[in-house]
N, C-alpha and C positions, 0 to 999 in steps of 0.2 A: 609242723615242728613243735615238739612239746616244750612248754615253758619250764625252765629250770626251777625246781623247788629248792627251798633252803636246805642245806646239807643236814640230814638227820643227826640227832645227838650221838647215836651209836657210831655212825660213820665218822663224825668229827672227832670223837674220842679215839677211835682206832687210828685215824690218820695222824693225829697228834702223837700218839704213842709210837707209831711207826717212824715218824720223822725224827723223834728223839732217839729211838733205839737202833735205827739202821740208816745207812747212807747209800746213795747211788754210786755206781762205778763212775769215776771221773771220766770226762769226755776224752782225755788223752789216752785212756786205756782201751778205747774202742777201736777195733780194726776190722774192716770189712773182709779182709782176706784171711784164709787159713794157711797154716804152714805147709810148704810143699811136701808131698808124699812121693817117694820114688816110684816111677812107672813100673820098675821091676825090683822086687824085694831082694836085698842082698844081706848076707850075714853081717850083723852089727858086732864086730870084734875089734876092740881097741888095739892100739899098737903093741901092747904087751902080750897079745894073743889070748888073753883070758876072757871068756864069754861074759857079757854083761848080766848082772842080776838086778832086776827092777822090782820094787815093792808097790802094791796097791792096797790102800786101807779104806774100807767103806765105813759108814757111820753105824750100820746095823746089818745083820745077816737077814737077807730078804730075797725072795724070787726076783724082785726088780733088778737086782745086780747080777743074777746068774747069766743072763744073756750077755751082759757087758763083759763078764769074766770069760765066757766062751770065746767071744770075739777077740779079746785081749790075748788069750792063749794061742789062738790061730795066728795072730800077728806076731807074737813072740816066737812061735815055732818057725815061722817063715824067716825070721831074722836071727835065729839061733840064740835067743835071749831066754834066760831063766826068770820065771815069775814067782814072787811070793805074794799071796793074796790073803789078807786078814780082815776080819770084821767082828765086832762085838755081837753077842747073841741079841741084846737089846741096846738101844742107844746109850752108850756109856763113854763119857768124856775121859774118865780115868783109864779105861781100857785102850782108847785111841792113843793116849799119851804113852802108855806102856808099850804099845805096838810100835810107835814111832821110835821110842828109846831102844827097843830091841833091834830094829832095822839099822839104826845108827851104829849100834855096837857090832852088828854083823857086817858093817861097811858095805851095804848095798850101793849100787851105782846111781840109783835115782829112785824117788818116791813120788807116787801120786796119791793124794788124800782128799776125801770128801769130808771136810772138817765139821764136827758137830758145833763147836764154838770157835768162831774166827779169832776172838781176842785171846782166849786161854791157850789155844794151840799155836798162836804166833811165835812165842818164845821157843817152842820145841821145833817148829819149822825153821826158825832162824838157826838153831843149834845144828840141824842137819846141814843147812847150807854152809855154815861156818866150818863144818867138817868135810866140805867138798862134795856134798850130796845135793844135787839140784832137786827141788821140790815143785811139783805142779799140783794145783788144786783143781778139782772138777766138781760140777754140780753146785757146790757151795764154795765161796771164795774166802780168802783171808788176805785182803788187800794191804793191810798194815804190816804184813810179814815180808820176808825176803823171798817169797815164792817166785818162781820164774815166770809162770803164766797161769791163767785161769781158763779152763775148758768148760763152757756152759752157755747159757743163753741170757738175753736181756730179760730179766724176770719181771720187770714192770710191764714190758711189752707183752710177755706171756700172760700176765694177769689181765691186761686189756683185751687180749684175744679171748680169754675165758669169759670176760664180761660181754663181749660180742656174741659168744655162743649162748650165754644166758638170755641176752636180748632177743636173739633169733628164736630160741625155743619158747620163750614166754611172751613174745610179742610186745616187749617193753614194759610189761606189768607183772606183778606177782610177788611172792614171798620166798626168800631163800635162806637156807641154813648152810653154814660153812664150818668145816673142820680143817685144822692145820696140825703141823707136827711140833717142832721145838719153837717156843715163843720167842727165843732169842736169835733165831735163824734169820740172817740178812736176806737170803734168797726167798724164803717163805714169806717174810714180811713184805718184800718188794712185790711178790705175786699178789698178795692181798691188797696192797696199796693200789696197784695198777687196776685190779678188778673193781675196787670200790670207787675209784675216780671215774672209770668208764661208766659204771652203773649210775652214778650221781649225775654225770654230765649228759648222758644220752638216754636214760630210761627213767621209769617211775618204779623200778624194782626196789623192794625193801629187803635189807639184810636183817633178819630177825635175831640171829645169834651167831657168834664166832667162838669156837672152842679149840683148845690145844691139848693134844694127848702126850706131849713131851717125849715122844719116841717109844711109848709103851702100848703094845697092841691091845692089852686088856682095858686100859684106860680109854683107848680110842673107841672101843665098842660101848663102854659105859657112857661116854660123852655123847655119842651119836644117839643112843637109845633115849637118853635124858632129853636131848633137844627135840626128838620126834614126839615124845610124850608131852612136853611143854608147848609145842607148836604143831599140833596134829594137822593143821590146815596148810602146811607149807606146800609150795609148788615145785621146788627143786632143791637138791643138795649138791654142794660143791666141795670136793676133796682137793686140797691144795698140795697133798703129798701122797705117796703110794701106799702108806700104811692106812690112811683114811680111806683111800680108794678100795683096798682089800676088805676093810671092815664094812664098807657100804654094801659090797656084794653079798656078804653074809646076811646082813640085816634085810636087804631087799628080797633075798631068797626066803628067809625065815618068815617075814611078814607078808610076802606076796605083794610088795609095793609096786606101783606103776608110775610113781612120780619120776620126774627127770633127775638124772644123776650125772654130773660132769666130773670127770677124773683128771688127774695130772700124772702123766707118765704111763707109757705103754709097756705092758708085759703080756705073756701068753694068757695069764689069768684074766687080765682086763679085756683082751681080744675075745676070749670065750664069753665073757660077761656081756660084751656088746652084741654078740650073736644071739645070746639068750635073753637079751632085753633088760639086764640089770644096770647096764651103763649106757647112757645116751650119747655122750661125746667125750673125747679124750684130747687133752692138750699135751703134745709130745715135744720133747727136745731132741728128737731124732736119736734116741738112745741106741739104736742099732749101729750107729757110727762111733760111739764113744770108745769102745775097746781098742780099736785100731788107732784112733786119735791119741789116746793115752800113751800107748806103747811107742808110736812113732815120735810123739812130742818128747817123751823122756829120752829116747835114743838121740834125738837132735840136741837136747839139753846136755846130755853127758858128753857129747862130742864137741861141745863149746859153741855150737851154732845158735844164733839168736832166734828167739820166738816172739811173736806179738804178745803183749801182756794179756790180751783178751782174745781167745780163740772162740768165736761165736758159732755154736752148733745150729743156731736157728730154732724156730719154733713153728709147729704145724698143728692144725686141728684135724682130728679124725672124727668125722661125724657119722653117726649110725643112721643116716638117711636111707641107706641101701643095705639092710640086714642080709638080704639074700646074696648080694654081691660079696659081703664080708664072709659069709659061710662058704661061698665057692672060691674065695681067694681072688676075686676079680672085682673091678668096679671103676667108675669114671667120676670125674669131678662134676659137680653141679654149678661150680662158680669159676674154677680156673682149670688149667690143663692138668692132665694126670701126671702124678709124680712117678718117676721110674725107680720105685723102691723094690727091693728083692722079693718081698712077699706080696706085692701088688695090692696093698690096702689103699683105699681111696683117701689120700691126704689132701687137706685144704691148706693153702698158704694164708 
């Protein structure tokens, strides 16, 4: 068993900032059960006979959300629900607010939003609810608002699982670079905190640098290239959001890097990068289930049915221990039983 070294200054500073800038979900909000989904989909038509109109607002237009939209559209079609899907070209709080205002004016029946800033968006979420429009947050939460429920994962746990992945790959030693998205994001900060705590408590891994791109893809590329230039002997790169993950694929291809790269969030692009060797492991929130969960939860909320405050999607690690299996679309666990997922990728709990 390794002796615990004093917490490095960079880790202490990061944890202090995180403790001040973000809080954990209250224990009372945690529910192990998911809202019931009907065995047979039926049209979701209110008593007035008018089909429901539901809105989905993303924080940014990105391929990460395309699969979620496709699944949401399938679920909406099965329930005869109309969907309005909006997203800023780049992370823009002002655009998210305008999109919320527009949907309120359109008198949609329910809204699901991935809020860029939980505090600034809380009043507009409350405005929607006060106008009779239930709001559900997903991926990122706004717990101080009047939102009905949060669909997502325990981000500190997800960060700890990312720490375990780093530990496994580096054998408990090494140097790591980290890039994240919005510095004020509760979910991203919780992921970082969970990872830092695990690495400190269980490994001798050093976190050399942590950068934030604040939702801008160009800045993400610049920050990553600067970190690599300043720390050329790093052993692994950790992307805490999908923009950082996409950027790392470009850099790994351009530079021909063979260092470990751990991503957060599964997309077709990430899956291909795993096959090609640019991504070593992925921490997923089971994004393939989000679209249906969003639509079904909003339908329940509009009909007055209660929802658990926290709808936990869970978190899994997709490890590239079997690249050939990934390429063929098959594979088995090396640690636990095989997960019965539609595309048969080897997921680890």
